[in-house]
N, C-alpha and C positions, 0 to 999 in steps of 0.2 A: 504494500500500500504506500502510495506517495503522500507524505505528510503535507506537502504544499497544496495538494488538490483536495485533501480530506476536509469536509465541512460537515460536522454533526450539528444537530439542533443546539447542543450545549455550546459548541464553539461559536455558533452564530449569536447566541444570547450573550456570551462573555464579550464578544467583539462589539456588540451593540451597546452594552453597558460601558465598555471602555471608551467607545466613541462619544457617548453621551457625557461621560465624565470629562473627557477632553474638551468638549464643546463648553461645558459649564465652567471649567477652569480657565479656558481661554478668555471668556468674557471678563473675568477678574483681572487677568494679566493685561488686558487692553484698557483697564481702568474705565470700564463702562459705568454708566450711572446705575445706582442700586435698583431703581424701579425697572430699568431696561433689562438688567440681569435677571431679576425675578420674573419678568415677563417671558424671557427666553427659557428659563427653567420651567415655567408653567407650560409653554408651548411644547417643549420636549416631552414632559410628563403626559400632558393631555393627548399628544399624538401617539405615544408608545405604550400607554397603559389604560386600564379601566377607570382610572381616577381622573375626575374633572376638577380643576382648581380654579378658584376665582380670587382676585386680589382687590381689596378695598383699601385705599390709602389716603392719608391727608398729611399736610405739613412738609411734603417733599418737593414743593414747587421750585424752590431754589436749593437744590441739594448741596449742602455745604458741610458734609461730614468728612472727617479725615479717613484715609484709606483703611486703617485698622478697624475703625468702627463699622464702616460700610461692609467690609469683608466679614466681620463677626456677625452682623445682622443677616447677611446672605447665607452664611454657613449654618446659623441657627434654623433658618427657614428650610434650607436644603436637608439638614439632618432630620427635621421633623417630618418632612414630606417622605423621605426615605423610610422612616420608621412606620409611617402610615401605610406605605406600599407593602412593606414586609410583614407587618404585624396585625393588620386589620383587613376587613372585607369592605372598606369604605369605597363608595363610588363618587363621592364629592367631598371637597375640602374648601374652606374659605380662609384666606389670610387677611387679617386686619392689621394694618401697619400705620402707626401715627407717631409723628415727631412734634415735640413741643420744647423748643429751646434745647436744653441739654439732656433730654430724656427721649427714649424711643420705646413705645409699647408695641408688642407683637402678640397677637392672639391668633392661634391657628386651631380651627375647629374641623372635625370630620364627622361623617355619619356612619362610621364603622361599628358593626355590632359584633358580639361574641369576642371581645378583646381579652387576651391573656395579659392582664395588668402587670403581673410580675415580670413576664418576658419583655413587655413593652418598656417598663421602667428601668430594667437592667440591660437594655440593649446598648450597643456601642453608640448609636445615634443619640440616645438620651444622655449618655455620659458626655458626649461632645457638647450638647446643648447646655448641660449643667456647668461644664468647665468654662465655656464662653461667658455664661451669665455671671459666674463667680469672678472671673477675670475682670469683668466690667462692673463689679460690685453692684450687681443688679438683683432682681427678685425673680423667682421662678415658681410656678405652680402648674401642676398637671392634674386633671380630674378625668375619671372614667365613668361612663354610664354604659352598662352592658347592652342597652337598647338604642342609645343615641350617639355613641361614639366618644371621642376624646376632645378635650379642650386644653391647649397649652397656653399659658399666660406668662409673658416675660416682660419685664421692665428693666431696661439697661441705661446706664449713664453714657452719654456720648460727648465728644468734643466738637463744637461748631467751629468751622473755619470762618475767618472774616470774609464778607462779600467783596468781590473785586469790582 
């Protein structure tokens, strides 16, 4: 068997995930705006999975966050979406994102039922979220409802850059 021409369903899935990950990383490397990066993440997830994501945001009209804060917010959202995809049967999720001076509030809700709360809380994605929130001296809360899904609430401190 020639390894170069062998393509199993597993190989295809791994390659697809790698390409998706590369696309998502590249938006950060290009210093894209946060909302644009989140919209790109939503587009990729919406087109390649059963999950439909909606974004509701305010306070990002003049996006003046430093790179570290912008990347942290993006990674929190990406980790939670990854956890929803892996650990729930959700078909829809809503991201609420609000910035007010030096605080950013993130609320991510999904409609997944039959959630294994212990597995969800102990996942690598949730550890990533907790670490990012702790680094930014923020607040973190996650709640589970076996019939209505999960709700992640995060409040983090950010540094505003002066407007040019």
